[in-house]
C-alpha positions as CSV (number, residue, x, y, z in Angstrom):
1,V,6.3,3.7,-4.2
2,Q,2.9,2.9,-2.8
3,L,-0.3,0.9,-3.2
4,V,-3.4,1.8,-1.3
5,E,-6.5,-0.5,-1.2
6,S,-10.0,0.6,-0.4
7,G,-13.6,-0.6,-0.7
8,G,-13.6,-3.4,1.8
9,G,-16.4,-3.9,4.3
10,L,-19.1,-6.1,5.7
11,V,-21.5,-7.6,3.1
12,Q,-24.2,-10.4,3.2
13,P,-23.8,-13.6,1.2
14,G,-24.8,-13.0,-2.4
15,G,-23.9,-9.3,-2.2
16,S,-21.3,-7.3,-4.1
17,L,-18.3,-5.1,-3.4
18,R,-15.9,-3.2,-5.6
19,L,-12.3,-2.9,-4.4
20,S,-9.9,-0.3,-5.6
21,C,-6.1,-0.1,-5.5
22,A,-4.4,3.3,-6.2
23,G,-0.7,3.2,-7.2
24,S,1.9,5.9,-7.0
25,G,5.6,6.3,-7.3
26,F,6.2,3.7,-10.0
27,A,5.3,3.0,-13.7
28,F,1.8,1.7,-13.0
29,S,1.0,1.2,-16.7
30,S,4.0,-1.2,-17.0
31,A,3.1,-3.3,-14.0
32,T,1.4,-6.7,-14.0
33,M,-1.1,-6.3,-11.2
34,T,-2.7,-8.9,-8.9
35,W,-5.3,-9.2,-6.2
36,N,-4.5,-11.6,-3.4
37,R,-6.3,-12.5,-0.2
38,Q,-5.6,-14.0,3.1
39,A,-8.3,-15.7,5.1
40,P,-8.0,-16.1,8.8
41,G,-5.6,-18.9,9.7
42,K,-4.7,-19.5,6.0
43,E,-1.9,-18.5,3.7
44,R,-2.1,-15.7,1.2
45,E,-3.5,-16.8,-2.2
46,L,-3.7,-15.3,-5.6
47,V,-7.2,-14.3,-6.6
48,A,-6.8,-12.6,-10.0
49,R,-4.1,-11.1,-12.3
50,I,-4.2,-8.6,-15.1
51,S,-1.5,-7.8,-17.7
52,A,0.0,-4.3,-18.0
53,P,-2.1,-3.2,-20.9
54,G,-5.2,-4.9,-19.4
55,D,-5.7,-7.4,-22.3
56,S,-5.1,-10.6,-20.4
57,T,-6.6,-11.8,-17.1
58,Y,-6.4,-14.8,-14.9
59,Y,-8.7,-16.0,-12.1
60,A,-8.5,-18.6,-9.4
61,D,-11.0,-21.3,-9.9
62,S,-12.7,-20.3,-6.6
63,V,-13.7,-16.9,-8.0
64,K,-14.1,-17.5,-11.7
65,G,-17.4,-16.2,-13.0
66,R,-18.0,-14.1,-9.8
67,F,-15.0,-11.7,-9.7
68,T,-13.8,-9.3,-12.4
69,I,-10.4,-7.6,-12.4
70,S,-9.8,-4.4,-14.4
71,R,-7.5,-1.4,-14.4
72,S,-7.3,2.2,-15.5
73,N,-3.8,3.1,-16.4
74,A,-4.9,6.7,-16.9
75,R,-6.0,6.8,-13.2
76,N,-3.2,4.5,-11.9
77,T,-5.9,2.4,-10.3
78,L,-6.7,-1.3,-10.2
79,Y,-10.2,-2.7,-9.5
80,L,-11.8,-5.9,-8.3
81,Q,-15.6,-6.3,-8.8
82,M,-16.8,-9.0,-6.5
83,D,-20.3,-10.4,-7.1
84,N,-22.3,-13.2,-5.5
85,L,-20.0,-13.1,-2.5
86,E,-19.7,-16.2,-0.3
87,P,-18.6,-16.5,3.4
88,E,-15.5,-18.3,2.0
89,D,-14.4,-15.0,0.4
90,T,-13.8,-13.4,3.8
91,G,-10.3,-12.2,4.3
92,V,-7.9,-9.3,3.8
93,Y,-7.4,-8.4,0.2
94,Y,-4.1,-7.1,-1.0
95,C,-3.0,-5.7,-4.4
96,N,0.5,-6.2,-5.8
97,A,2.4,-4.5,-8.6
98,L,5.2,-6.3,-10.4
99,T,7.7,-4.9,-12.9
100,Y,11.4,-5.5,-13.5
101,L,12.2,-2.8,-10.9
102,T,9.2,-3.0,-8.6
103,N,7.5,-5.5,-6.4
104,V,5.2,-3.6,-4.0
105,W,2.3,-4.7,-1.8
106,G,-0.5,-2.6,-0.4
107,K,-1.5,-2.9,3.3
108,G,-4.8,-4.6,2.5
109,T,-8.5,-4.0,2.9
110,L,-10.8,-6.3,5.0
111,V,-13.7,-8.0,3.3
112,T,-16.2,-9.8,5.6
113,V,-19.0,-11.9,4.1
114,S,-21.6,-12.8,6.8
115,S,-25.3,-12.7,7.5
């Protein structure tokens, strides 16, 4: 059972990044998936959530209108498109998969927004 995030990096304010999270070893298409982040010195927070079939989404107020969560159940992959990035978006981004049998976290990918 594994989740592996990728796509993080250094970007200037106003820039964009696309994060990916590849799942294996569990029923990806049955899992509610979330993106979460942890800024330096702060607790981990929920950023966005998507239902198993991908027809329902939720966003934290701080990212609404700038971030888009999506998934490909055919590819067992979760995405987070991040546009108009702000310095406050800096942190380690983690994906999570939740089913009746599974609650798994990835190891995270670092996003740094700085000029």
